[in-house]
C-alpha positions as CSV (number, residue, x, y, z in Angstrom):
1,M,82.1,-10.7,20.0
2,S,82.4,-11.5,23.7
3,A,84.5,-14.6,24.9
4,L,81.8,-17.7,25.5
5,P,81.7,-18.8,28.8
6,R,83.5,-21.5,30.5
7,D,80.9,-22.5,32.6
8,C,77.8,-24.3,31.6
9,I,74.5,-25.9,33.0
10,L,73.7,-29.3,32.0
11,V,70.6,-31.0,32.3
12,R,71.2,-34.7,31.4
13,N,68.8,-37.2,30.0
14,L,65.7,-35.4,30.7
15,R,62.7,-38.0,29.5
16,L,59.9,-36.5,27.3
17,W,57.0,-37.9,25.7
18,A,56.0,-36.5,22.1
19,H,54.0,-37.1,19.2
20,V,56.8,-36.8,16.6
21,G,57.6,-38.9,13.9
22,V,57.6,-39.5,10.1
23,L,55.1,-42.9,10.6
24,E,51.5,-41.9,11.5
25,H,51.2,-43.9,14.4
26,E,54.4,-42.5,16.3
27,R,52.8,-39.1,15.9
28,Q,49.2,-40.6,17.1
29,L,50.8,-42.3,20.1
30,G,53.6,-40.7,20.9
31,Q,56.8,-42.2,22.0
32,W,60.1,-41.3,24.8
33,F,62.8,-38.6,23.7
34,D,65.6,-38.0,25.7
35,L,67.4,-34.7,25.7
36,D,70.7,-33.3,27.2
37,L,71.1,-29.7,27.4
38,E,74.2,-27.6,27.8
39,L,74.0,-23.8,28.4
40,G,76.7,-21.5,28.4
41,W,76.5,-18.9,31.5
42,D,79.4,-17.6,33.8
43,L,78.1,-19.1,37.1
44,S,80.8,-17.3,39.8
45,A,78.4,-14.8,40.4
46,A,75.7,-17.5,41.8
47,A,78.3,-19.3,43.0
48,A,79.6,-16.5,45.3
49,S,76.3,-15.4,46.6
50,D,74.2,-18.4,46.5
51,D,71.6,-15.8,44.6
52,L,69.3,-17.8,42.1
53,S,68.9,-14.3,40.2
54,A,72.5,-14.5,39.1
55,T,72.1,-18.0,37.1
56,L,69.9,-19.7,34.7
57,D,66.9,-21.3,36.5
58,Y,67.0,-24.8,34.8
59,C,63.6,-25.8,36.2
60,Q,61.7,-22.9,34.3
61,A,63.5,-25.3,31.3
62,I,62.5,-28.4,32.1
63,T,59.0,-27.3,33.1
64,A,58.5,-25.3,29.7
65,L,60.1,-28.1,27.6
66,Q,57.9,-30.5,29.3
67,R,54.9,-28.5,28.4
68,Q,55.9,-28.4,24.8
69,A,56.2,-31.9,24.3
70,R,52.9,-32.4,25.0
71,T,51.4,-30.7,22.3
72,L,53.9,-30.7,20.2
73,R,52.9,-32.7,16.3
74,C,55.5,-32.9,13.8
75,L,57.7,-35.3,11.5
76,T,61.5,-34.5,12.5
77,L,63.5,-34.3,15.1
78,E,65.2,-31.5,13.3
79,H,62.0,-29.4,13.2
80,W,61.3,-30.3,17.1
81,S,65.2,-29.3,17.9
82,E,64.4,-26.1,16.0
83,R,61.4,-25.4,18.4
84,I,63.5,-26.2,21.5
85,L,66.2,-24.1,20.6
86,Q,63.6,-21.1,19.9
87,L,62.0,-22.0,23.9
88,L,65.4,-21.6,25.2
89,E,65.7,-18.7,23.6
90,D,63.2,-17.1,24.7
91,L,63.8,-17.7,28.5
92,Y,67.3,-16.9,28.5
93,G,67.9,-14.9,25.5
94,P,70.7,-15.7,23.1
95,V,73.1,-17.5,25.6
96,P,75.8,-20.2,23.9
97,M,73.3,-23.5,24.1
98,R,73.5,-26.8,22.7
99,L,71.4,-30.0,22.5
100,E,70.9,-33.3,21.6
101,L,67.5,-35.2,21.2
102,R,67.2,-38.7,21.2
103,K,64.4,-40.6,19.5
104,C,64.7,-43.7,21.9
105,Q,63.3,-46.3,19.7
106,A,63.6,-45.3,15.6
107,P,60.9,-47.7,14.3
108,V,63.7,-49.4,11.9
109,P,63.3,-53.3,11.7
110,G,66.4,-54.9,13.5
111,F,67.8,-51.5,15.2
112,T,67.6,-51.2,18.6
113,G,69.9,-48.3,19.4
114,S,68.9,-44.6,19.2
115,V,68.9,-41.7,16.5
116,A,69.7,-38.4,17.9
117,V,70.4,-35.0,16.1
118,R,73.0,-32.3,17.8
119,R,72.3,-28.7,17.6
120,Q,73.7,-25.5,18.8
121,R,72.9,-21.6,18.6
122,H,75.5,-18.6,19.7
123,W,78.6,-21.3,20.0
124,P,81.4,-21.1,17.3
């Protein structure tokens, strides 16, 4: 097994509107979610050459994730996070990746925080 890259591309606070939730009105009306991504990649070639083809184009991921969120209908953050990981792997291959997906306003009486799942692939 090869060593993990020491470099990462980070996307923080990607705000996505999606129809995800256990309650019917969450799936019908939709709501905001925040997503943080971490993609492990050796950035030294892109840093030296200023060549986009030597790195992971995060614009592709953001655009694909926005498109996915617009059409998604599911019950759980866990399922959506799996779909996100698969989308990222389809784009970039089996690179080390981590995410945190947050529901901004969980429908729990008296609760004003966020609820999140953290997932990863190809990361020990």
